N, CA, C and O atoms as CSV, one atom per row, in Angstrom:
chain,resi,resn,atom,element,x,y,z
A,1,UNK,N,N,104.983,105.481,118.635
A,1,UNK,CA,C,105.322,106.303,117.579
A,1,UNK,C,C,104.425,105.813,116.338
A,1,UNK,O,O,104.226,104.616,116.134
A,2,UNK,N,N,103.904,106.821,115.535
A,2,UNK,CA,C,103.134,106.510,114.306
A,2,UNK,C,C,103.898,106.827,113.201
A,2,UNK,O,O,104.655,107.796,113.253
A,3,UNK,N,N,103.802,106.106,112.146
A,3,UNK,CA,C,104.453,106.099,110.850
A,3,UNK,C,C,103.414,106.037,109.677
A,3,UNK,O,O,102.625,105.094,109.639
A,4,UNK,N,N,103.392,107.012,108.724
A,4,UNK,CA,C,102.390,106.921,107.605
A,4,UNK,C,C,103.016,107.521,106.345
A,4,UNK,O,O,103.883,108.395,106.363
A,5,UNK,N,N,102.511,106.984,105.288
A,5,UNK,CA,C,102.749,107.682,104.002
A,5,UNK,C,C,101.756,108.712,103.796
A,5,UNK,O,O,100.547,108.485,103.831
A,6,UNK,N,N,102.273,109.852,103.578
A,6,UNK,CA,C,101.280,111.059,103.449
A,6,UNK,C,C,100.738,111.552,104.760
A,6,UNK,O,O,101.522,111.748,105.689
A,7,UNK,N,N,99.451,111.765,104.900
A,7,UNK,CA,C,98.886,112.334,106.015
A,7,UNK,C,C,98.657,111.200,107.048
A,7,UNK,O,O,98.088,110.163,106.709
A,8,UNK,N,N,99.126,111.414,108.374
A,8,UNK,CA,C,98.928,110.336,109.360
A,8,UNK,C,C,97.454,110.148,109.606
A,8,UNK,O,O,96.627,111.039,109.413
A,9,UNK,N,N,97.177,108.964,110.035
A,9,UNK,CA,C,95.828,108.583,110.324
A,9,UNK,C,C,95.725,107.740,111.650
A,9,UNK,O,O,96.772,107.338,112.158
A,10,UNK,N,N,94.644,107.485,112.172
A,10,UNK,CA,C,94.427,106.496,113.360
A,10,UNK,C,C,94.917,105.153,112.919
A,10,UNK,O,O,95.254,104.385,113.820
A,11,UNK,N,N,95.008,104.763,111.738
A,11,UNK,CA,C,95.395,103.296,111.322
A,11,UNK,C,C,96.871,103.417,110.800
A,11,UNK,O,O,97.303,102.537,110.055
A,12,UNK,N,N,97.592,104.389,111.137
A,12,UNK,CA,C,99.012,104.462,110.737
A,12,UNK,C,C,99.783,103.403,111.227
A,12,UNK,O,O,99.302,102.726,112.136
A,13,UNK,N,N,100.947,103.125,110.765
A,13,UNK,CA,C,101.854,102.125,111.183
A,13,UNK,C,C,102.256,102.434,112.628
A,13,UNK,O,O,102.612,103.591,112.855
A,14,UNK,N,N,102.246,101.615,113.565
A,14,UNK,CA,C,102.692,101.855,114.993
A,14,UNK,C,C,103.891,101.072,115.365
A,14,UNK,O,O,104.003,99.884,115.062
A,15,UNK,N,N,104.766,101.719,116.005
A,15,UNK,CA,C,106.174,101.136,116.373
A,15,UNK,C,C,106.314,101.453,117.834
A,15,UNK,O,O,106.202,102.598,118.271
A,16,UNK,N,N,106.555,100.436,118.548
A,16,UNK,CA,C,106.736,100.524,120.069
A,16,UNK,C,C,108.261,100.661,120.259
A,16,UNK,O,O,109.025,99.974,119.581
A,17,UNK,N,N,108.698,101.514,121.148
A,17,UNK,CA,C,110.071,101.608,121.546
A,17,UNK,C,C,110.393,100.598,122.661
A,17,UNK,O,O,109.535,100.428,123.528
A,18,UNK,N,N,111.466,99.960,122.719
A,18,UNK,CA,C,111.792,99.104,123.919
A,18,UNK,C,C,112.820,99.682,124.669
A,18,UNK,O,O,113.559,100.529,124.169
A,19,UNK,N,N,112.947,99.255,125.960
A,19,UNK,CA,C,113.817,99.905,126.910
A,19,UNK,C,C,115.298,99.754,126.516
A,19,UNK,O,O,116.144,100.594,126.824
A,20,UNK,N,N,115.581,98.550,125.765
A,20,UNK,CA,C,116.948,98.379,125.415
A,20,UNK,C,C,117.531,99.002,124.231
A,20,UNK,O,O,118.664,98.715,123.847
A,21,UNK,N,N,116.720,99.914,123.602
A,21,UNK,CA,C,117.141,100.675,122.364
A,21,UNK,C,C,116.686,100.049,121.167
A,21,UNK,O,O,117.173,100.394,120.090
A,22,UNK,N,N,115.771,99.131,121.237
A,22,UNK,CA,C,115.130,98.541,119.977
A,22,UNK,C,C,113.771,99.085,119.749
A,22,UNK,O,O,113.349,100.084,120.330
A,23,UNK,N,N,113.109,98.404,118.897
A,23,UNK,CA,C,111.754,98.714,118.541
A,23,UNK,C,C,111.012,97.479,118.093
A,23,UNK,O,O,111.620,96.526,117.606
A,24,UNK,N,N,109.600,97.488,118.264
A,24,UNK,CA,C,108.753,96.314,117.842
A,24,UNK,C,C,107.726,96.993,116.981
A,24,UNK,O,O,107.293,98.106,117.277
A,25,UNK,N,N,107.338,96.336,115.928
A,25,UNK,CA,C,106.255,96.687,115.158
A,25,UNK,C,C,104.943,96.258,115.757
A,25,UNK,O,O,104.728,95.072,116.010
A,26,UNK,N,N,104.061,97.211,115.988
A,26,UNK,CA,C,102.809,96.871,116.687
A,26,UNK,C,C,101.663,96.602,115.612
A,26,UNK,O,O,100.768,95.780,115.804
A,27,UNK,N,N,101.777,97.345,114.510
A,27,UNK,CA,C,100.728,97.295,113.478
A,27,UNK,C,C,101.338,98.011,112.188
A,27,UNK,O,O,102.036,99.018,112.312
A,28,UNK,N,N,101.060,97.474,110.996
A,28,UNK,CA,C,101.548,98.121,109.743
A,28,UNK,C,C,100.301,98.618,109.064
A,28,UNK,O,O,100.050,98.233,107.922
A,29,UNK,N,N,99.475,99.481,109.722
A,29,UNK,CA,C,98.326,100.005,109.212
A,29,UNK,C,C,98.476,100.876,107.907
A,29,UNK,O,O,97.548,101.011,107.110
A,30,UNK,N,N,99.716,101.456,107.748
A,30,UNK,CA,C,100.000,102.195,106.541
A,30,UNK,C,C,100.341,101.314,105.375
A,30,UNK,O,O,100.526,101.806,104.262
A,31,UNK,N,N,100.425,100.099,105.587
A,31,UNK,CA,C,100.778,99.009,104.680
A,31,UNK,C,C,102.168,99.347,103.883
A,31,UNK,O,O,102.289,99.263,102.660
A,32,UNK,N,N,103.041,99.685,104.662
A,32,UNK,CA,C,104.431,99.897,104.224
A,32,UNK,C,C,104.913,98.546,103.639
A,32,UNK,O,O,104.666,97.486,104.213
A,33,UNK,N,N,105.623,98.619,102.456
A,33,UNK,CA,C,106.154,97.354,102.048
A,33,UNK,C,C,107.437,96.935,102.908
A,33,UNK,O,O,107.973,97.698,103.712
A,34,UNK,N,N,107.848,95.677,102.651
A,34,UNK,CA,C,109.039,95.197,103.471
A,34,UNK,C,C,110.137,96.125,103.562
A,34,UNK,O,O,110.557,96.480,104.663
A,35,UNK,N,N,110.673,96.578,102.391
A,35,UNK,CA,C,111.820,97.461,102.353
A,35,UNK,C,C,111.476,98.727,103.085
A,35,UNK,O,O,112.335,99.155,103.857
A,36,UNK,N,N,110.376,99.374,102.962
A,36,UNK,CA,C,110.072,100.722,103.571
A,36,UNK,C,C,109.931,100.411,105.040
A,36,UNK,O,O,110.319,101.272,105.831
A,37,UNK,N,N,109.438,99.318,105.488
A,37,UNK,CA,C,109.315,99.049,106.906
A,37,UNK,C,C,110.619,98.783,107.547
A,37,UNK,O,O,110.875,99.249,108.657
A,38,UNK,N,N,111.478,98.028,106.868
A,38,UNK,CA,C,112.773,97.794,107.272
A,38,UNK,C,C,113.539,99.161,107.557
A,38,UNK,O,O,114.134,99.394,108.609
A,39,UNK,N,N,113.445,100.007,106.506
A,39,UNK,CA,C,114.130,101.305,106.568
A,39,UNK,C,C,113.668,102.010,107.791
A,39,UNK,O,O,114.509,102.469,108.564
A,40,UNK,N,N,112.316,102.139,108.041
A,40,UNK,CA,C,111.862,102.877,109.103
A,40,UNK,C,C,112.298,102.277,110.371
A,40,UNK,O,O,112.767,102.991,111.257
A,41,UNK,N,N,112.173,101.031,110.507
A,41,UNK,CA,C,112.604,100.332,111.940
A,41,UNK,C,C,114.100,100.606,112.028
A,41,UNK,O,O,114.538,100.921,113.134
A,42,UNK,N,N,114.906,100.528,111.030
A,42,UNK,CA,C,116.410,100.833,111.229
A,42,UNK,C,C,116.487,102.262,111.661
A,42,UNK,O,O,117.149,102.543,112.660
A,43,UNK,N,N,115.837,103.216,110.960
A,43,UNK,CA,C,115.943,104.632,111.463
A,43,UNK,C,C,115.515,104.748,112.926
A,43,UNK,O,O,116.205,105.407,113.704
A,44,UNK,N,N,114.435,104.150,113.316
A,44,UNK,CA,C,113.979,104.251,114.715
A,44,UNK,C,C,115.019,103.724,115.694
A,44,UNK,O,O,115.289,104.363,116.712
A,45,UNK,N,N,115.617,102.545,115.394
A,45,UNK,CA,C,116.647,101.957,116.267
A,45,UNK,C,C,117.881,102.868,116.334
A,45,UNK,O,O,118.405,103.140,117.414
A,46,UNK,N,N,118.338,103.338,115.153
A,46,UNK,CA,C,119.501,104.217,115.222
A,46,UNK,C,C,119.349,105.579,115.915
A,46,UNK,O,O,120.337,106.187,116.327
A,47,UNK,N,N,118.176,106.019,116.029
A,47,UNK,CA,C,117.794,107.272,116.503
A,47,UNK,C,C,117.061,107.177,117.884
A,47,UNK,O,O,116.523,108.148,118.417
A,48,UNK,N,N,117.087,106.045,118.359
A,48,UNK,CA,C,116.248,105.719,119.701
A,48,UNK,C,C,116.546,106.700,120.757
A,48,UNK,O,O,115.599,107.183,121.377
A,49,UNK,N,N,117.812,107.067,121.047
A,49,UNK,CA,C,118.059,107.940,122.222
A,49,UNK,C,C,117.523,109.308,121.862
A,49,UNK,O,O,116.895,109.904,122.737
A,50,UNK,N,N,117.692,109.875,120.686
A,50,UNK,CA,C,117.159,111.180,120.406
A,50,UNK,C,C,115.658,111.172,120.325
A,50,UNK,O,O,115.059,112.163,120.742
A,51,UNK,N,N,115.018,110.196,119.850
A,51,UNK,CA,C,113.525,110.076,119.930
A,51,UNK,C,C,113.112,110.193,121.371
A,51,UNK,O,O,112.227,110.983,121.698
A,52,UNK,N,N,113.764,109.387,122.284
A,52,UNK,CA,C,113.244,109.311,123.660
A,52,UNK,C,C,113.551,110.707,124.406
A,52,UNK,O,O,112.819,111.160,125.285
A,53,UNK,N,N,114.641,111.284,123.978
A,53,UNK,CA,C,114.903,112.683,124.569
A,53,UNK,C,C,113.942,113.657,124.231
A,53,UNK,O,O,113.505,114.434,125.080
A,54,UNK,N,N,113.534,113.675,122.896
A,54,UNK,CA,C,112.545,114.659,122.372
A,54,UNK,C,C,111.207,114.346,123.160
A,54,UNK,O,O,110.490,115.272,123.539
A,55,UNK,N,N,110.887,113.020,123.397
A,55,UNK,CA,C,109.670,112.661,123.891
A,55,UNK,C,C,109.547,113.232,125.314
A,55,UNK,O,O,108.534,113.819,125.695
A,56,UNK,N,N,110.674,113.022,126.106
A,56,UNK,CA,C,110.727,113.629,127.503
A,56,UNK,C,C,110.692,115.028,127.496
A,56,UNK,O,O,110.105,115.620,128.403
A,57,UNK,N,N,111.295,115.685,126.508
A,57,UNK,CA,C,111.315,117.240,126.506
A,57,UNK,C,C,109.910,117.681,126.117
A,57,UNK,O,O,109.403,118.633,126.710
A,58,UNK,N,N,109.303,117.087,125.222
A,58,UNK,CA,C,107.872,117.541,124.784
A,58,UNK,C,C,106.851,117.283,125.880
A,58,UNK,O,O,106.054,118.159,126.216
A,59,UNK,N,N,106.878,116.059,126.443
A,59,UNK,CA,C,105.845,115.723,127.326
A,59,UNK,C,C,106.140,116.000,128.898
A,59,UNK,O,O,105.340,115.793,129.810
A,60,UNK,N,N,107.450,116.507,129.023
A,60,UNK,CA,C,107.901,116.900,130.375
A,60,UNK,C,C,107.871,115.689,131.433
A,60,UNK,O,O,107.485,115.854,132.590
A,61,UNK,N,N,108.286,114.537,130.959
A,61,UNK,CA,C,108.235,113.388,131.909
A,61,UNK,C,C,108.924,112.277,131.459
A,61,UNK,O,O,109.729,112.396,130.535
A,62,UNK,N,N,108.705,111.159,132.019
A,62,UNK,CA,C,109.474,109.880,131.715
A,62,UNK,C,C,108.670,109.069,130.736
A,62,UNK,O,O,107.491,109.325,130.487
A,63,UNK,N,N,109.347,108.080,130.187
A,63,UNK,CA,C,108.751,107.285,129.169
A,63,UNK,C,C,108.362,105.923,129.762
A,63,UNK,O,O,109.113,105.429,130.604
A,64,UNK,N,N,107.240,105.275,129.385
A,64,UNK,CA,C,107.018,103.815,129.727
A,64,UNK,C,C,107.150,103.092,128.448
A,64,UNK,O,O,106.508,103.412,127.448
A,65,UNK,N,N,107.970,102.136,128.487
A,65,UNK,CA,C,108.368,101.375,127.328
A,65,UNK,C,C,107.482,100.166,127.139
A,65,UNK,O,O,106.823,99.728,128.082
A,66,UNK,N,N,107.452,99.585,125.867
A,66,UNK,CA,C,106.672,98.413,125.691
A,66,UNK,C,C,107.167,97.274,126.528
A,66,UNK,O,O,106.423,96.644,127.281
A,67,UNK,N,N,108.438,97.027,126.377
A,67,UNK,CA,C,109.120,96.020,127.164
A,67,UNK,C,C,110.655,96.321,127.314
A,67,UNK,O,O,111.374,95.556,127.956
């Protein structure tokens, strides 16, 4: 999952979803400050199931998780 302020770029912040419903910060390329990053990570964790369902629907397949 990519996160960016404004237009997404190859250096956008990257967050990996975990199998247990959490997430891991892979890279903060968008240079989000601590508060913004915490808000994004909380949002991803709270919406993990919906994000995964939409991924499966869009890509017509299963997900491989970071861990």
